[in-house]
C-alpha positions as CSV (number, residue, x, y, z in Angstrom):
1,X,0.6,25.8,-15.2
2,X,-0.1,22.2,-15.1
3,X,-1.6,20.8,-11.9
4,X,1.0,18.9,-9.8
5,X,1.2,16.5,-6.8
6,X,4.4,16.7,-4.5
7,X,5.5,13.9,-2.2
8,X,7.4,14.7,0.5
9,X,10.5,12.2,1.6
10,X,8.1,11.2,4.8
11,X,5.3,10.5,2.5
12,X,7.2,7.9,0.2
13,X,9.6,6.4,2.7
14,X,8.0,6.8,5.9
15,X,5.2,4.5,7.7
16,X,2.1,6.5,6.0
17,X,3.6,5.9,2.6
18,X,1.4,8.2,-0.1
19,X,-1.2,9.1,2.6
20,X,-0.3,12.7,2.6
21,X,0.6,15.0,-0.3
22,X,0.8,18.5,-1.4
23,X,-1.5,19.8,-4.4
24,X,-1.8,22.7,-6.3
25,X,-1.7,24.4,-9.9
26,X,-3.7,26.3,-12.0
27,X,-6.4,28.0,-10.0
28,X,-5.7,25.4,-7.5
29,X,-3.9,27.0,-4.5
30,X,-1.3,24.8,-3.1
31,X,-2.3,22.9,0.4
32,X,-1.4,19.7,2.0
33,X,-4.0,16.9,1.9
34,X,-4.7,13.1,1.8
35,X,-4.2,11.5,-1.4
36,X,-8.1,10.8,-1.6
37,X,-9.0,14.6,-1.3
38,X,-6.3,15.5,-4.0
39,X,-8.3,13.2,-6.3
40,X,-11.4,15.0,-5.5
41,X,-9.8,18.3,-6.0
42,X,-8.2,17.5,-9.4
43,X,-11.6,16.0,-10.7
44,X,-9.5,13.8,-13.6
45,X,-7.3,16.8,-14.8
46,X,-3.8,15.6,-15.9
47,X,-1.3,15.7,-13.2
48,X,2.5,16.1,-13.0
49,X,3.7,14.1,-10.2
50,X,7.0,15.0,-8.3
51,X,8.8,12.4,-6.0
52,X,11.5,13.3,-3.6
53,X,15.0,12.4,-4.7
54,X,15.3,10.1,-1.5
55,X,12.9,7.7,-3.3
56,X,15.5,7.1,-6.2
57,X,19.3,6.9,-7.3
58,X,20.8,9.1,-10.0
59,X,23.9,8.0,-11.9
60,X,25.6,8.6,-15.2
61,X,26.6,5.7,-17.3
62,X,30.0,5.1,-19.2
63,X,30.6,6.2,-22.4
64,X,28.5,4.0,-24.5
65,X,30.4,3.0,-27.9
66,X,27.5,2.5,-30.3
67,X,25.4,5.2,-31.7
68,X,22.2,3.2,-31.3
69,X,20.0,3.9,-28.3
70,X,20.8,0.9,-25.7
71,X,18.3,-1.1,-23.9
72,X,17.5,0.5,-20.3
73,X,18.5,-2.9,-18.7
74,X,21.7,-3.1,-20.8
75,X,22.5,0.5,-19.2
76,X,21.5,-0.8,-15.7
77,X,23.9,-3.9,-16.0
78,X,26.7,-1.6,-17.3
79,X,26.4,0.4,-13.7
80,X,25.3,-2.7,-11.7
81,X,28.6,-2.6,-9.4
82,X,27.6,0.9,-8.2
83,X,24.1,-0.3,-7.2
84,X,23.2,-2.1,-3.8
85,X,20.1,-4.1,-5.1
86,X,19.3,-6.8,-8.0
87,X,19.2,-4.9,-11.2
88,X,16.3,-7.1,-12.0
89,X,14.1,-5.3,-9.2
90,X,15.0,-2.0,-10.2
91,X,13.4,0.4,-12.8
92,X,15.8,2.2,-15.0
93,X,14.5,5.4,-16.7
94,X,16.9,6.9,-19.3
95,X,17.8,10.5,-20.1
96,X,19.3,12.2,-22.8
97,X,23.1,11.1,-23.5
98,X,26.0,14.0,-23.2
99,X,28.4,14.8,-26.1
100,X,30.4,11.8,-24.7
101,X,27.6,9.4,-25.0
102,X,27.1,9.0,-21.3
103,X,23.5,8.3,-20.5
104,X,21.9,9.9,-17.1
105,X,20.0,7.1,-15.3
106,X,17.1,7.5,-12.5
107,X,16.7,4.2,-11.0
108,X,13.9,3.4,-8.4
109,X,12.5,0.0,-7.0
110,X,9.9,-1.3,-9.0
111,X,7.8,-2.5,-6.0
112,X,7.9,1.3,-5.0
113,X,6.7,2.8,-8.2
114,X,4.2,0.0,-8.7
115,X,2.6,0.8,-5.3
116,X,2.9,4.8,-6.2
117,X,1.0,4.3,-9.4
118,X,-1.8,2.0,-7.7
119,X,-2.2,4.4,-5.2
120,X,-2.8,7.2,-7.7
121,X,-5.2,4.9,-9.6
122,X,-7.2,4.2,-6.5
123,X,-7.4,7.8,-6.0
124,X,-8.7,8.4,-9.8
125,X,-6.0,10.7,-10.5
126,X,-5.1,11.0,-14.0
127,X,-1.2,10.7,-14.0
128,X,0.6,12.5,-16.9
129,X,4.3,12.3,-15.7
130,X,6.4,11.2,-12.9
131,X,9.7,13.2,-12.2
132,X,12.0,13.5,-9.2
133,X,12.5,16.9,-7.7
134,X,16.5,17.0,-7.4
135,X,16.2,16.1,-11.4
136,X,13.9,19.2,-12.2
137,X,16.2,22.0,-11.5
138,X,17.4,24.4,-14.2
139,X,19.8,22.3,-16.4
140,X,21.7,25.4,-17.6
141,X,23.8,26.2,-14.5
142,X,24.7,24.3,-11.3
143,X,21.7,24.6,-8.8
144,X,21.4,24.5,-5.0
145,X,17.7,24.9,-3.7
146,X,16.6,24.8,0.0
147,X,13.4,24.5,1.6
148,X,12.5,23.2,5.2
149,X,16.1,22.2,6.3
150,X,16.6,20.0,3.1
151,X,18.8,20.8,0.1
152,X,18.4,19.7,-3.6
153,X,21.6,19.7,-5.6
154,X,21.5,19.3,-9.3
155,X,20.9,21.3,-12.7
156,X,24.2,21.7,-14.5
157,X,26.1,19.5,-12.1
158,X,26.9,15.7,-12.5
159,X,24.9,14.7,-9.2
160,X,21.3,14.6,-8.3
161,X,21.1,14.6,-4.5
162,X,19.2,15.8,-1.5
163,X,20.9,16.7,1.8
164,X,20.2,17.5,5.4
165,X,21.4,21.0,6.7
166,X,24.2,19.3,8.4
167,X,25.3,17.3,5.4
168,X,25.0,20.3,3.2
169,X,27.4,22.2,5.6
170,X,30.1,19.5,5.2
171,X,29.5,19.3,1.2
172,X,29.3,22.8,0.3
173,X,33.0,23.7,0.5
174,X,33.6,20.9,-2.2
175,X,30.8,22.1,-4.4
176,X,31.6,24.4,-7.4
177,X,32.2,28.2,-6.8
178,X,29.7,29.5,-9.7
179,X,26.8,27.3,-7.8
180,X,23.4,29.2,-7.8
181,X,22.1,29.0,-4.2
182,X,18.4,29.6,-3.5
183,X,16.0,29.1,-0.5
184,X,12.6,29.1,-0.8
185,X,9.4,28.6,1.3
186,X,7.7,25.0,1.0
187,X,4.7,26.6,-1.0
188,X,6.9,27.8,-3.6
189,X,9.2,24.7,-4.1
190,X,6.9,22.8,-6.4
191,X,6.3,25.8,-8.9
192,X,10.1,26.6,-9.0
193,X,10.5,22.8,-9.9
194,X,7.7,23.0,-12.6
195,X,9.5,25.7,-14.5
196,X,12.4,23.4,-15.1
197,X,10.4,19.9,-15.5
198,X,11.4,19.6,-19.2
199,X,14.9,18.7,-18.2
200,X,13.8,16.2,-15.7
201,X,14.1,12.4,-16.7
202,X,10.5,10.8,-17.2
203,X,9.8,7.6,-14.9
204,X,7.0,6.5,-16.8
205,X,9.3,4.5,-19.5
206,X,9.2,0.9,-20.7
207,X,6.8,-1.2,-18.7
208,X,5.6,1.7,-16.8
209,X,4.7,3.9,-19.7
210,X,1.2,5.1,-19.7
211,X,-1.2,5.3,-22.6
212,X,-3.0,8.6,-22.1
213,X,-6.5,8.7,-23.5
214,X,-8.0,12.2,-23.1
215,X,-11.8,12.3,-22.1
216,X,-12.8,14.5,-25.2
217,X,-12.2,11.3,-27.1
218,X,-15.1,9.3,-25.3
219,X,-17.5,9.9,-28.2
220,X,-15.0,8.7,-30.9
221,X,-14.3,5.5,-28.8
222,X,-18.0,4.9,-28.4
223,X,-18.3,5.0,-32.2
224,X,-15.3,2.9,-33.0
225,X,-16.8,0.3,-30.2
226,X,-19.9,0.2,-32.3
227,X,-18.0,-0.3,-35.8
228,X,-16.1,-3.1,-34.1
229,X,-19.1,-4.6,-32.8
230,X,-20.6,-4.8,-36.2
231,X,-17.5,-6.0,-37.9
232,X,-17.5,-8.7,-35.3
233,X,-21.0,-9.9,-36.2
234,X,-19.9,-9.9,-39.8
235,X,-16.8,-11.9,-38.8
236,X,-18.8,-14.3,-36.8
237,X,-21.0,-14.8,-40.0
238,X,-18.0,-15.1,-42.0
239,X,-16.5,-17.8,-39.6
240,X,-19.6,-20.2,-39.8
241,X,-19.2,-19.8,-43.5
242,X,-15.5,-20.9,-43.7
243,X,-16.2,-23.6,-41.1
244,X,-18.8,-25.0,-43.5
245,X,-16.3,-24.7,-46.4
246,X,-13.6,-26.2,-44.6
247,X,-15.7,-29.3,-43.4
248,X,-16.5,-29.5,-47.4
249,X,-12.9,-29.2,-48.3
250,X,-11.8,-31.8,-45.9
251,X,-14.1,-34.2,-47.2
252,X,-12.5,-33.7,-50.6
253,X,-9.0,-33.9,-49.3
254,X,-9.7,-37.3,-47.5
255,X,-11.1,-38.9,-50.9
256,X,-8.0,-37.8,-52.7
257,X,-5.6,-39.0,-49.8
258,X,-7.6,-42.2,-50.2
259,X,-6.8,-42.2,-54.2
260,X,-3.5,-41.5,-53.7
261,X,-2.6,-43.7,-50.9
262,X,-5.1,-46.7,-50.9
263,X,-3.2,-48.6,-48.3
264,X,-3.9,-46.3,-45.5
265,X,-7.3,-47.2,-45.1
266,X,-7.6,-46.2,-41.7
267,X,-7.5,-42.3,-41.3
268,X,-7.0,-40.9,-37.9
269,X,-5.5,-37.5,-38.3
270,X,-5.0,-36.6,-42.0
271,X,-2.5,-33.7,-41.7
272,X,-0.3,-36.0,-39.4
273,X,-0.4,-38.8,-41.6
274,X,0.5,-36.9,-44.6
275,X,3.1,-35.2,-42.7
276,X,4.7,-38.7,-41.8
277,X,4.6,-40.0,-45.3
278,X,6.5,-36.5,-46.5
279,X,8.9,-37.2,-43.8
280,X,10.1,-40.4,-45.4
281,X,11.6,-38.1,-48.2
282,X,13.8,-36.7,-45.6
283,X,12.2,-33.0,-45.5
284,X,12.4,-32.4,-42.1
285,X,15.1,-30.5,-40.4
286,X,16.9,-31.5,-37.3
287,X,18.1,-29.6,-34.3
288,X,21.6,-29.8,-35.6
289,X,20.8,-27.4,-38.5
290,X,19.4,-25.2,-36.1
291,X,22.6,-25.2,-33.9
292,X,24.8,-24.4,-37.0
293,X,22.8,-21.5,-37.8
294,X,23.2,-20.2,-34.4
295,X,26.8,-20.9,-34.0
296,X,27.3,-19.1,-37.4
297,X,25.8,-16.0,-35.6
298,X,27.5,-16.2,-32.0
299,X,31.2,-17.2,-33.1
300,X,33.4,-14.2,-33.3
301,X,33.1,-10.4,-32.4
302,X,34.2,-10.7,-28.9
303,X,31.9,-13.7,-27.8
304,X,32.9,-17.5,-27.0
305,X,30.7,-20.3,-26.4
306,X,31.4,-22.2,-23.0
307,X,28.9,-24.8,-23.3
308,X,25.9,-25.9,-25.3
309,X,22.8,-28.0,-24.4
310,X,19.8,-29.0,-26.2
311,X,16.4,-29.6,-24.5
312,X,13.2,-30.9,-26.5
313,X,11.2,-28.5,-24.7
314,X,13.2,-25.4,-25.1
315,X,15.8,-26.3,-28.0
316,X,19.4,-25.1,-27.9
317,X,21.1,-23.0,-25.0
318,X,24.4,-21.7,-25.3
319,X,26.4,-20.5,-22.3
320,X,28.5,-17.7,-23.7
321,X,31.0,-15.2,-22.6
322,X,31.2,-11.5,-24.0
323,X,33.6,-8.8,-23.5
324,X,31.2,-6.2,-22.8
325,X,27.3,-5.5,-23.1
326,X,27.8,-3.9,-26.5
327,X,28.6,-7.2,-27.9
328,X,25.6,-8.8,-26.4
329,X,23.4,-5.9,-28.3
330,X,25.0,-6.7,-31.6
331,X,24.6,-10.4,-31.2
332,X,20.8,-9.4,-30.6
333,X,20.5,-7.4,-33.5
334,X,22.3,-9.9,-36.2
335,X,20.1,-12.6,-34.7
336,X,17.0,-10.6,-35.5
337,X,18.2,-9.5,-38.9
338,X,18.7,-13.4,-39.7
339,X,15.1,-14.1,-38.1
340,X,16.4,-16.3,-35.3
341,X,14.3,-16.0,-32.0
342,X,16.9,-15.6,-29.4
343,X,16.7,-14.8,-25.7
344,X,19.5,-13.7,-23.2
345,X,19.0,-14.7,-19.6
346,X,21.1,-14.8,-16.4
347,X,23.2,-11.7,-17.3
348,X,25.9,-11.3,-15.2
349,X,29.2,-9.2,-15.1
350,X,32.2,-11.1,-14.3
351,X,36.2,-10.6,-14.2
352,X,36.7,-12.5,-17.6
353,X,33.6,-10.4,-19.2
354,X,29.9,-10.8,-19.3
355,X,28.3,-14.2,-18.9
356,X,25.0,-15.2,-20.4
357,X,22.6,-17.8,-21.3
358,X,21.6,-17.7,-25.1
359,X,18.4,-19.8,-25.9
360,X,17.0,-20.5,-29.5
361,X,13.6,-20.7,-29.7
362,X,11.9,-22.9,-32.2
363,X,15.2,-24.8,-33.2
364,X,13.1,-28.0,-34.3
365,X,10.1,-28.6,-36.4
């Protein structure tokens, strides 16, 4: 069994955040200790971190119309009205969709997750994954597990919650009759959760994804570093050679330029002067051409342009209104296929649809 660290609700949302943790695993008996002591006990072994459900929110998205897997933030904006915080301040982890293409989402504050990973790194703990206790119950049936006056509800249910004894007594009559109930001692709860960890959503997604580098690869990495150092030395010698060759070619180009344009005796910037002469033939593309290419991509398919602005430093900005988030995803895909570098900002859901600001980069040359 993999080594694990289990944070209680008090150790995550209490005043002594991340200071006390339960540690256990293969050949390591379960005990409560400080995070620094856990780091010394685990000695760099891969660790499964378990967070309490009180630190997260769980929600299932509406049916997603496209078969292409949506971006996490697109799903976050789709359920924004059910959240009490700014979506941009939250980390959205996405699970596997059901037959109706509804995605389960685990949502946690980015600041809290960063603080947790920073504390684990300080304690020299090698994190393999981060999951949530109520989301780790066996998924083949509805489950309710109680420990220390706290109940976890999940499994086959469309819910992931943690309840006190009082709240549990109120909710129990409304839960399915076939739910599997189990009460366990605090020392048995983490091993029980580890048995169903395959069904839990991994929080380390997107910007929080960790690149694992096993210690056994250290000799290989050292040899690779030596090889890169040798290549860097060869590259440096080649750079000196190319610089000398470039100086020679520049001198030849300058001589040819003076032969082609004898009236331009004063040379300040050869490439710019040559480009200016070339521009006289009308080879440059103006910003209106970029606007036409962008308008061709944006128009139609449930998207309307309410306003357009052009700025020298940023290019074209279009204020658009789409009927839904799916249309924005399709717009982004079309632009990528056409080689247009666009960015969508200030996405918000309103009564008339989804409003966003579309910026086209590199619209002028």
